[in-house]
N, C-alpha and C positions, 0 to 999 in steps of 0.2 A: 213394421218388421225391419230390424237392422240386419243388413247383409254385409259382412266384412269383405275386405279384398281377398282374403284367403278363401272364404266361402265361394266367391265368384270364380276364383281360379280352379278350385277343386271341382266345381260343377261344369267346367268347360275345359277338360284336359287337352283339347286340341290346341289351346294356347301354348302348351309346352312341347308340342310335337317336334321331335328332332333336336330339342335344345339340350346342351350340356350345361346343366345348371348347378349352382351351389345355393345354400340357404344360410342367411344370418337370422337367427331366431332363438327362442327359448321355449320352455315347456308351456308358457302361457299362450303361445301361438297355437291355437287349436280351432278347428271348425266348430260351428255352432250346433248344428243338428244333422246327424248325431255328433257329439263331441269326439274329435279325433285329433291327435297330434299332427302338426303340419307335416312331419316326415311321413307318418303313416298315410295321411290323406293324399299327399302328392305322389308317394310311391304307388299307391293303388291306382291313381289317376293316370300317371305318366312315367312311372319308373323312378327309382331312387335317385336322390341328389348325389352328385359326385363328392361333395364336401359340405360339412357343416362349419359355420363360424359362430362362436358363442360370445356373448357380452360379459360384463362383470357378473359375478355369481355363477357363471357357467350355464350351459344349456338347461340343466335341471334345477337351477337356482339352489344349489347345495351350499355354496360357499358364502360365508358372511362378508360384510363390507371390507374392502381393502385386503382381501385374501386372494392370492394369485391362483389362477386355474392353469393347468398344463394342457398341451396338445395331447390328444388321445384318440382312440377309436371308440365311438359311442357303444356302450355295453348292450343297448337294446336294439339299435338299428344297424350296427356294424359299419357305420359311416365314419370316415376320417373327420375329426373335429379340430379346428384351429381356434385356439383361445385368443381373444382380443383383450384379455386382461391378465397380464403376467406380473412379473416382479419388478418391472421398470416402466418408466414413462414411454419408452420406445415401443413397448408391446401393445400400446393402445391403437396403433395404426398399422395395418397389414402391409407387408411388402408386395411388390408386383408379382413375385413368384407364387404367392398364396393363391393366385387366380389361374395358375397354369392349368390348361385343359378345359377351362370354362368359357362359355360365351354369354352366360346370363347369371346374374346374382339376384336372388329374391330376398327381400328384407321384410320380416314380420316381427316387430317388437311392440309390446304393449307399453307405450309411453304413459306418463302420468301428468303431462301438461305443465311442467315447470322448468325453469332454466337449469336447475342443478342436478336433475336426475340424469344419470350418465348414459342411458341408452340412446338418447338423441345424438350425443357426441359420437358414440360408436357408429350409429347409422350413417351420419354425415361423413365422417372420416373414411369409413369403409366404402361408401358409395363413391367418394372422390377417388380413392385408390383404384377401385374397380374400373371406373370410367377412364381413368388415365391409362389403365392396362388394356383398354379396348373391349371391356366387358360391359354389356348392357345391364342396367339396374332397374328392377321393378320393385316399387314399394307397395306392399299389400297393406292398405290403410285400415285403421281401427279408430273407434271413438276416442276423443279426449275425455277422460272421466271427470275432469273439472269443468266440462262444458266448453262452448265455443264463443260465448258472449263477453265474459269479463276479461279484461286485461288489467293486471295489477302490478305495480312496482316500478322501481328505477331500472333503467338500462345499465347493463354491465359496462364499467369504464375500461378504457384501454389500460393495459398494464396489470389487469387482474384476470387474465385468461388462465384457465386451468380445465381439468377434466370435468369439474363441477360448474364451470361457467365458461364454456367453450365459445359461446356465441353472444352477440349483442342483442339480448332479449330482455324483456321485463321478467320478473319472477314468474308470473302467470301470463302466458303468451296467448292462450285461447286458440291455438292451432292444433290440428292433428299432426301426426308425425309426417304424413304425406305432404301437408302444407308447409311444414317446417323445412323439409328437404327441398321443396320448390323454392322457398325463400333463400336458403343457403346456396342452392344451385344458381339462382339469379345473382346473388352477391359474388359468387366465385366464377361466374360466367362459364358454367358447364355447357357443353354441347347439348342443346335441347333434345336431341335424339338419344342421348345417353341415359336419360331418366324417364321412367313412366310410373305414374301413380295409378294403381288399380283401386279405383275409388270405392268408398262405402256407398251403400244404398240405404235409404230410409233414415238418415241422420242429417239434421239441418241446424247446426250450431245450438244444440240442446243446452238448457241450463243444467248445472250439476244437481244431483249426480247423473251423469249422462248414461243412464241405463235404459233399457227398453227391450221389448220382445226380440229375441234372436241374438242378444248380447248379454253375456254374464261375466262377472268379475272372476278372473283367475289370477292367482298370486304371481306377479312378475318378478319379485325378488323376495328373499327370505323374510324381510321385516315389513312387508306390506301384504299381510294375509287378508286384510279387509279393505273394502272401498272406503270405509271411514278413515283408515290410516292415510290413504292417498289424498283425501280431502283436506286433512290438517297438515300434511307434509310440507307445503310451501312455507309455513311458519315454523312448525316444530323442528324442521331440519336445522334451524339456526342453533338449536341446543347441542347439535353435534360439535359445534365449535367451542363448547365449554366442557368443564369437568362434571356437569350435571347429567344424569341419565335421561336419554330420550326414549326410554322404555324398551330398548333392546334387551333381550333376555327375559322378556315377559310375553304374554299372549296379546298385548295391546301396544306394540311399538308406535311411537309418535303420538299416541293418544294419552299416554301416561308420562308425566314429566316430574322428576324429583331427585333428591339426594338425601343422605342421612342428616337429620336435623333441620332441613329446610322447613320454614313455618308454612305448611300447606294450607291451613285454614285462613291465615292472614293473606296469603298469596291469592287464594280463591276469591276472597272478598275484594281485594284490590283489583283483580281482573274483572269481576262482575260489576264493580263500580264504574268501570270504563264504558259500560253500555255498548259493548261490541255486538253488532247485530248477528243473529243466527247461531249463538253459542252460549253455553253456560259452563262455568268452571266449578268443579267439585273437589273438596279436599280428599286426598287418597293416600294410602300406604301400599307399597308393593316391594317385592324382593326379587331383583333381577337374578337370573341364574347364570348369566355370563356377561362379559364386557363390563362397563362402568359399574362400580359398587356391587360386583357379583356377590350374591348370597348375603348381602346386608339389606336391612330394611330401609327403604327410602320414603321420605315424606314429600308430598308435592300436590299436584293437581291432575285431575282427569279432565280432558277437553271433550265436552259433549256438544256436538254440533246438532242444533235443532232445525236449522234451515240452511242447507248448503248453498242455495241459490243467492243468498245475501251475505254469506259469511266471508269477510275479507281475510283470508287465511294468512297471507304474508304479513299484512299489517298487524294481525293478532299475534303473530310470532315475535315481531319487533316489540310490541307492547309487553309481551311476556318476559322477554329478556330485560326490558327497561324496568318492569315491576320488580323482578328479582334483584336487580341492581339497587333499587330504592329500598327494598325491605330487608334484604340480606346480602349486602355488598360483598361480604367475605366469602359467600358461597359461589359468587360468579367469577370463577377462574377460567381464563381462556385456555383452550386446548394447547398443550405444549408439544405433542408428538407431530411428526409430519402428517400432512393431510392430502391424500390422493397424489402422492409423489412430490408434493410441494412443501418445502421447509423454510423458505425465505419470506413468506408472507403469512399473516394470521389467517387461520381457517375462516374466522367470521368475516374477514374482508373478501375472501374468495366467494363465500356464500351470498353475501349482500352485494357483491359486484363492485366494491370500492371500500375505502376506509372511512367514509363519512360517518356511518353509524357508530363504529367503535370509537373513533376519536372524539366525537361529540358526547358519547356516553361517558367516556373516561374523563373528559375535560369540562363537563357541565355545559356543553354547547347546546345549540337549539336543534333538537331532534325533530321537532314539529316542522321547522322550515325545510329540513331534508325530506320529510314525508310529503310536504306540500309540493316539492319539486317533482315528485313522481308524475304529477298530472301532465306536465309537458312531455316527459319521456313516453308516457302511455299514448298520448296523442300522436307523437312522432312515429311510434311503432305501428299504430293503427293505420296511419297513412301509408307507411312503407309496405306493410304486409297485405294491403287491400287487394293487390293484383294477383296474389297467390292463393286466395281463398277458393275453395272448391265446393263449399256447402252453404252458400248464401252469405249475405252481408251480416255484420255484427249489428244487433239491435237489442236493447238501446245502446247509445254511444257508450263505449267502455271508459269509465273513469274509476278512480279509487272509490269504492262503494261506501266508505265511512269517512265522514269529513271532520268529526270532532270526537273528543274523549274527555271524560272527567278524570282528573288526576289529583 
């Protein structure tokens, strides 16, 4: 039985006795049995929070990606809400006065276990600001839905920091959000007394999908309605950096990839010929209702994961972009609009943590050599993060789980 950090806190309200607390969370932060919003559960247990802080998409996950949320009073709970995703890069980090009157900040965000999902950056930056303001931080931990064993991908290089690559992590880091905060706290030399992780119970570095009794998937952001979308996200997110649709505006974001005229059947064959474990690619047609190619029929592929425990999702995304470049190079246009407040670097470079992939793809360079270099980065990260693990050691040794491909 998985017991989340929030479940533990809600069952022991004495932990919050006398505390003037705020909450950084979203609607996916709910107790397990019975399911209740974090605000409702804690108000019942210990009185209402003094302030809510919301990540990108807002507390209720109403806004699409890169849409600003404004400060407001929550319409259901009547609590003041401070948005940590506004119209400028400065809005991503709270000022010291945002914590006025608080002595404790609770953080409960369902992360999805990869470097580019923005909730981890919001959690770390807000925790750092709170600790600097003399406010204690408790992270209410949740499972990593990608599991806790596999580590996959290159470490982000210096010079490519952004909201989608805020920390020096591999694409799939295998940490819970609590472990990630412990790692960044160690790197940033936070006062150990400033951060507490209310640990999960009943979860021990499970293979993906990291589901189990007492834990259920709840939509953390508008375009991740399913656990399947979270599993393919570390690779499919690379399509955000192109003018090809990543399935936003459909009921299967990140699982449907395409654009008008893209040769979907040929692309599916090329991807299946690569022999990527744990996945099959099917030709598909779909019509997004908004964002890229809105209301136009797109041809492409559906990503069907057959075994998430062996599926190398980041590598698969790299191979998908490479296959599109080989089959339909004219269709592979890089995103031209600013990406998460950044306009001076390519979105694909921010997502892959450097320019190696893009420059090698464009110049006919050795992409396989870049992929092979991930192994050293993975091993470096495993060694660095060993001291912050809360839920057992990684086993087996985390390496890129797919060593070769037919091309």
